[in-house]
N, C-alpha and C positions, 0 to 999 in steps of 0.2 A: 732318672725317673721323672716323669712329668707330673706337675702338681694338678690337683683336681680343679683349681680356679680357671684354668684355660678352657674347660668344658662346661662353665656355669651357664644357666638359662639366661642371665642378663647379657652375657656375651653374644648369644644367638640372637636375641632381640635387636641388639645394636647392629649386627651384621645385616639382618633383614631390613632395618631402617635405611642403612646406607645403600643397599641394592635398590630399594624403592626410589630413593632420591635420584640415583643415577638413571634409572628408567624414565623418571619424569623429565630430567634434563634432556635425554635423548629424544623424547617425544616432542619437545618444543620445536626443533627445526623442521620435523615432519609436518606439524600443523601449520607452521609459517610457510613452508614450501607449498602446501596445498592451497593456502589462501593466496599466495603470490601467483600460483598457477591459474587460479580463478581470475585474478585481476589481469593477468597477461592475456588470457583467452577472451576477456571482455574487450569490446572495441573501444579504443582510445583515439582521440583526434586532437590536433592542434587547432583546427578550424572549428567554429561553433557548430554543434549538432543538437538535435532535440532528444530529450529523454521524456518519452510520452507516458503519461500517467493514465490510470484506468478511468478517472473522472473526465477525461477528454482534454485536460490541460497538459502543459509540458514545461519542462525546464530546459533553458538554453545552456548547454554545458560545452566545455572544451575537452574534458576527459572525465572518466568515472571508473570506479572499481568496486567490486562486491566483496564485502567482508561479513561473513556469517549471514545474518538476516538484514543487514543494512547496506545501503548503496551510498558510497562516498563519491561526491562529484564536485568539480570545480566550476562554479557559476560564471558564465561569460558576462552576465549582467552586473553582478555584484563583485566580481573579481575576488572571490574567496571560496574556501572549501566549505561545503555543506553536506548534509546527509538526510536520508529519509528511509523508511522501511522498504525492503525489497518487494514486499507484497503489493505495494501501491503502484508499481511500475507495470505498464502494459508491455511486456517484453516482445510479443509477436508484432505489435504495432511499431515498436521502436526498431525492431529488426527490419521490417518492411521499409520504414523510413530511411534506414541506413542504406539499404540496397538501392532505393530510388535516387538517393543523393550520390551514390557511387556511379550509377548510370549517367546522371547528369554531369558529374565531373568528367567522366570518360568522353561524353559527347562534347563538352566544352573544350577539353584538351584536343580532341580530333579536329574540331572547328578551328582552333588556334593554329594547329599544324597546317591545315589547308590554307588559312589566311596568310601565314608566313610564306608558304610555298608560292602563293599567287603574287605576294609582294616581291619575292626574289625573282620570279619570272618577269614581272613588269620592269624591275630594275635592269634585268639582263636585256630586255627588249627595248629599253630606252635608247634613243638615238645618241650615240656618242658624239662629242665635239669633233669638228673636222681635224684631220691629221695633216699637218703642214710639212712634216718631214718624217722619215721612218722613226717610229717610236715617240714622236713629239706631237701632242695634240693641243689645241687651243683650250684655255680654261673655260669653265662654265660662266664665269663672271663677264660682264660687259666691260668695254674699255678699248684702248688702242694699243696694239702690240706690234713690235718690230721683230721680224724674222732675220736674225743675224747669223753669221757663220764665223766662228773663231777657232782657228787651228783645225779646220776641217770638221768642226763639231757644230751642228745647227743649234741655235739658242733662241728662245723667245724672251723679249725684254718688254716690260710694260712701260709705256711712255706716259708720264704724268702730264696733266693739263697745266698750262702756264697762261697767265693773263698778260696781254700786251698793254703797255702804257701808251696813251694817246698824248703825244707831246705837240704843243701848238707853238708856232712861231709865225710872225707876220712882219712885213717891212712896209712902213708907211701906212696910209689910210686906205682901206679897201674901196672907199667911195672915190678916191682919186686915182683909181686904176691899178692899185697894188693887188697882189695875189696873197691870199691867206693860205698857209700850208701847214698841214699836220702830218706827223709821222707816227706809225705804229712801231713801238720799240720793245725789245725784251732786255732785261738786265743781264749783265755778264757777257763775256766774249765767246763763251762756248756753252753748249747744252750739256746736261749731265749724261744723256744717252748718246753714244757714238756708234755708228754703223761701221763695221770692218769690211763691208762689201760695198761696191759702187752702184749696185742695183738692189737696194733693200726692198722687201715687201712689207706692207703694213696691213694688219688685219684689224678691222674696225667694226665694233658692234655697239651702237649708241641708239638712244631713242630718236625716232624721226622728228623733224621739226614740225611745229604746228602749221596746218595749212593756212595760207593767207586768205583773207576774206576777199572773195571775187566781187567786183563791182557789178551792179545790176545791169543786165543785158536787155537790149531792145528785142522784143519778141520777134520782130521782123528781120533783124539783122543776123547774119551768120555768126555763130559762136567761134571765136578764134581757138585754134588747137593749142594745147599746152605745150610750151617750148621746153624740152628737157635741158637740164644743166647739170654740170658735175658738182655734186655736193661737197666732195672732199678733193682738195688739190694740194700739190707740194709747191711751196714758195721758197726761193733762194733768199737768204738773209744777207744784208750788207753789214759786215762787221768792221769795216774800215771808216764808215762815215763818222762815228763818234767812239771815243775810247770808252770801253766798258759797256757798250751797248750793241745790240744787233737790230738793225732796221729791217722790218718786214715789208712795209708799204708806205707810200707817200700819198696823202690825200690832199688834193688841191681844190680850192673854191675860187671861181672866177668872179669878175665884177657883176656878172648876171646872176650869181648865186648857184651856178651849176657846179656840182661836185664831181670830181674825177679821181680815180684811184690808179696808182702806178705800182705794180708788183712784177716780180720776175717769176712767172710761173714755169714750172717744168712740165714737159709732156708726160702724161700718165695714162694708164689704163685701169678701169675699175671693173671688177668681176664680182658677181653675186655668188656666194657659196652657201652651203647648208647652215642652218642654225641662225639665220639672220645676219651673217657676217658679210662684210665687204672686204675685198682684197684690192689694195691700192698699190700699184707698181709703176716705177718710172719706165717710160718707153725707151730711154737712153741712159747710159751711164752718168752718174752724178759726179761732178768734180769734187775733190776734197773741199770742205767748207761747212757752213752752217745753213740749216734748212728748218722748215716747219711744215707740218701737216695742218692745213687750215680748212675751216668749214665756211662755205659760201652760202650766204643767206639770200640768194636770188638777187633781187634788185637792191637789197640793203647793203650789199657788199660783203666784206670779210668779217667774220666773227672775231672779236678781240681775244677770245679764249682759243689757244692753239696748242699743238703738241710739237715741241721743238726737239730737234735732233741734229747731229752732225755726221759727216762722213770723213773718217780718218782711219785708214788701214793700220796705222801704228798706234792707235789709242789703246790704253789699258782695257782690261776686261770690264764689262758692265756689271753693276751690282745686282745680285739676286736674280739670275736668269733661270728660266725653265729649260731643263735639259732633257734629252730623250731618256725614256725609261730603259734601264738596263734589263735585258732579257736574261732570265735565270737559265743557265745551261742545264740540259736534261741530265738527270741522275743516271749514271751508268748502272746497267743491270749487275746485280751481285754475281760474282764468279762462283761457279759450283766448287765446293770444297773438294780437293783431291783426296782420294782414299789413302789412308795411312799405309805406308809400306811396312810389311812385317819385318821385324828385326832379323837380320841375317845371322845365322849361327856362325860363330867364329870357330 
């Protein structure tokens, strides 16, 4: 038998109070969800935007959200959260401003895409450096490069500039009939760069020499035509004259002061190619030995800065060569999958 205390009025009041508390707790997430939905529907931006007010002023904000009758916004100027009454905001003006900014952003993005497209087209249309062998092009930098061939593979090797020493020696007194002699020498018995072929090609792209000042001409005299000369030539070096030295030229001065040069030039041909490059090639096979590409300064003779090399088919490989670009083989088309065969009944 149940006691009457279980049905007392106090017990009913307690039960009603518990139910009311549970209802209030359940209502909180719904209210929070509504506020969050309002905040999510409000425009938020990481870049600065204007929150325009009804008095004509505005707040520069990066994001904002609406909570009840207040607008919470993050100020881009003061870098902190602030708030103001929702009724002070001119919402139609703010919305129009947002639309204008979005249109400007889309126009800017479209212009950027067009600019990138034009840049890509210009780069594709840019003249490529000359191709000296299948898959092997000259670099875009200037310099002197040797086209070699090692084990049937074409290679480009940059030839560094070397400075020749001017060694002077004389016998007796020049005023008593003796000759003063100078020699242009390179240190070492062998150059660092060695050609494995006997007819190497050199590709040269350097700044042109400054034009020499022409003497004043008599207006009534006929102007002499400019005499062309080979700016770059190949000189055979004498490695036997001095131990540890390579002699490129002998410069002699007679008793009258006249200077003469003696070099062993190799016959060459010079060809102009695209991109401002010159191609210098021996007309005949070069015997194994030491050589140098020299620059002739017209009447001044040979420049002391040269590009030395050797010819030796048995020399080791040169350091840091440019090699032909390996072509990627085309990817085979995927084979269609064969239909699965139905299991045979046993």
